[in-house]
Structure formats: structure tokens, C-alpha cells
C-alpha positions in Angstrom: 148.9 229.0 149.3 151.3 231.9 150.1 152.0 235.3 148.5 154.5 233.8 146.0 151.8 231.4 144.8 149.4 234.3 144.4 152.0 236.2 142.4 152.5 233.1 140.2 148.8 232.8 139.6 148.5 236.5 138.8 151.4 236.3 136.3 149.8 233.3 134.6 146.4 235.0 134.5 148.0 237.9 132.8 149.9 235.7 130.4 149.2 232.0 130.3 152.0 231.4 127.9 154.6 232.9 130.2 157.5 230.5 130.7 158.6 229.4 134.2 161.7 231.5 133.6 159.6 234.6 132.9 157.4 233.9 135.9 160.4 233.3 138.1 161.9 236.6 137.1 158.7 238.3 138.2 158.4 236.5 141.5 162.1 236.1 142.4 162.4 232.3 142.1 164.4 229.9 140.0 162.8 228.1 137.1 162.8 224.8 139.0 161.1 226.4 142.0 158.4 227.9 139.8 157.9 224.6 138.0 157.4 222.9 141.4 155.0 225.5 142.7 153.0 225.4 139.4 152.8 221.5 139.6 151.5 221.7 143.2 149.0 224.4 142.2 147.7 222.1 139.4 147.6 219.1 141.7 145.6 221.1 144.3 143.1 222.1 141.6 144.0 225.8 141.9 145.2 225.9 138.3 142.5 224.1 136.3 143.8 224.6 132.8 145.2 227.1 130.3 143.4 228.7 127.3 143.7 231.5 124.8 141.5 234.6 125.1 139.8 235.1 121.8 138.2 238.3 120.5 134.6 237.3 120.0 134.1 239.8 117.2 137.0 238.4 115.3 135.4 234.9 115.2 131.9 236.2 114.4 130.4 236.0 117.9 129.5 239.7 118.3 126.2 239.3 120.2 126.6 239.1 123.9 123.5 238.6 126.1 122.5 237.5 129.5 119.4 235.3 129.9 117.6 234.9 133.2 115.6 231.7 133.3 112.9 230.6 135.7 112.4 226.9 136.4 109.0 225.9 137.9 110.1 222.9 140.0 113.5 221.8 141.2 113.0 218.4 139.7 113.6 220.0 136.3 117.0 221.4 137.3 119.1 218.4 136.3 117.6 218.1 132.9 118.0 221.9 132.4 121.6 221.7 133.4 122.3 218.7 131.1 120.7 220.5 128.2 122.6 223.8 128.8 125.9 221.9 129.1 125.4 220.8 125.4 124.6 224.3 124.1 127.8 225.8 122.6 126.4 229.3 122.6 126.0 229.2 126.4 129.3 230.3 127.9 128.3 230.3 131.6 125.3 229.0 133.6 124.9 230.2 137.2 122.3 229.1 139.8 121.2 232.4 141.3 119.1 233.8 144.1 116.2 236.2 143.6 113.3 236.0 141.1 115.2 233.7 138.7 116.6 230.2 138.8 119.5 230.6 136.5 121.5 233.3 134.7 123.1 232.4 131.4 125.9 234.2 129.6 125.6 233.6 125.9 127.4 234.6 122.7 125.8 234.3 119.3 126.6 235.3 115.7 123.5 237.4 115.3 120.3 238.6 116.9 118.5 235.9 114.8 120.8 233.2 116.2 120.0 234.6 119.7 116.3 234.4 119.0 116.7 230.8 117.8 118.6 229.9 121.0 116.0 231.4 123.3 112.9 230.3 121.4 113.8 226.8 120.1 116.3 225.6 122.7 116.0 227.3 126.1 112.2 227.9 126.2 111.4 224.4 125.0 113.2 222.7 127.9 111.0 221.0 130.6 110.3 223.3 133.5 111.3 226.6 131.9 108.3 228.9 132.5 109.8 232.3 131.8 113.0 234.0 130.6 114.3 237.5 130.3 117.1 238.5 128.0 119.4 241.5 128.2 121.5 242.3 125.2 124.9 243.9 125.9 125.5 247.0 123.8 129.2 247.3 124.8 131.2 245.6 127.5 133.1 248.1 129.6 135.0 245.4 131.4 135.2 241.7 130.8 137.7 239.4 132.4 138.1 235.9 133.7 141.1 236.9 135.9 140.5 236.5 139.6 141.7 239.1 142.1 144.2 236.9 143.9 
């Protein structure tokens, strides 16, 4: 991956709907050259997909929270990960160092929905011994763009 590839990636992170012509104008390449580089980036697994960024408040998902979860034994990890994979409100799940086993990023419609998620879904999973939830009051910065 060279600097041109990084510029293409940055342009696509900024606007995933940018045409190869628009990207080419930004990086100084022809449409066919940009198409070929994008194809190679997809084949290499660098570009993994395209999606729209949605305003969570506009779709009724205004509650953002982070939930730290402690699992008692590593034998419960696979079942925990399988269960979390099926929970639509869980946006991200990270295996972390420190006092906790996992850190979850979740979005719900209300505090009541968050409580239901924690109490009736997460805390009932085998191996979950403790959790701690932090509710976000306001997100000062939130991005999925990588600093390429």
C-alpha cells in the first residue's frame, strides 16, 4: 500500500459514495487507475465494505452507553461472544485488558431499553459475574474513519 492508496482510502472514508472519477480528481489518477486500485484494496481485505452513516437520534437510538463486562472463566468466552453477536443493540464488542473481560458499545431507544439489555440479556449470560455501565451524555467526537 502506497501513499496514493492511502489517499484513496481517506477519500472513501470521507465520502463512501464518491465516484472513481471524483476520487481520481483528488488523487491525480484516471478513473480506470482508481478502479483498479480500489479492486486491489478490496481483494486485499483493506476495504471491507461500504455503508451509510446514520444519525442515531434521527432513528430513535439516542442512548449511547459503554458496558464493561467481567467473565469468570475463559470457557464462557465463546458463548458470550455468540450471544453478543446476536444482540442488535450491541454495536461493538472488544476483548480488553485490565479489570474487565469485554467492553461493549451499545445504542438503545431509551434508558428502559438499556436496563432491559443489561438485566435480561447481558447479565443472564453464563459466566457474566459483573458489569459496569457508563451512559454517554454527549459525544464530543465519534468516527469510524481510520487515520491512514
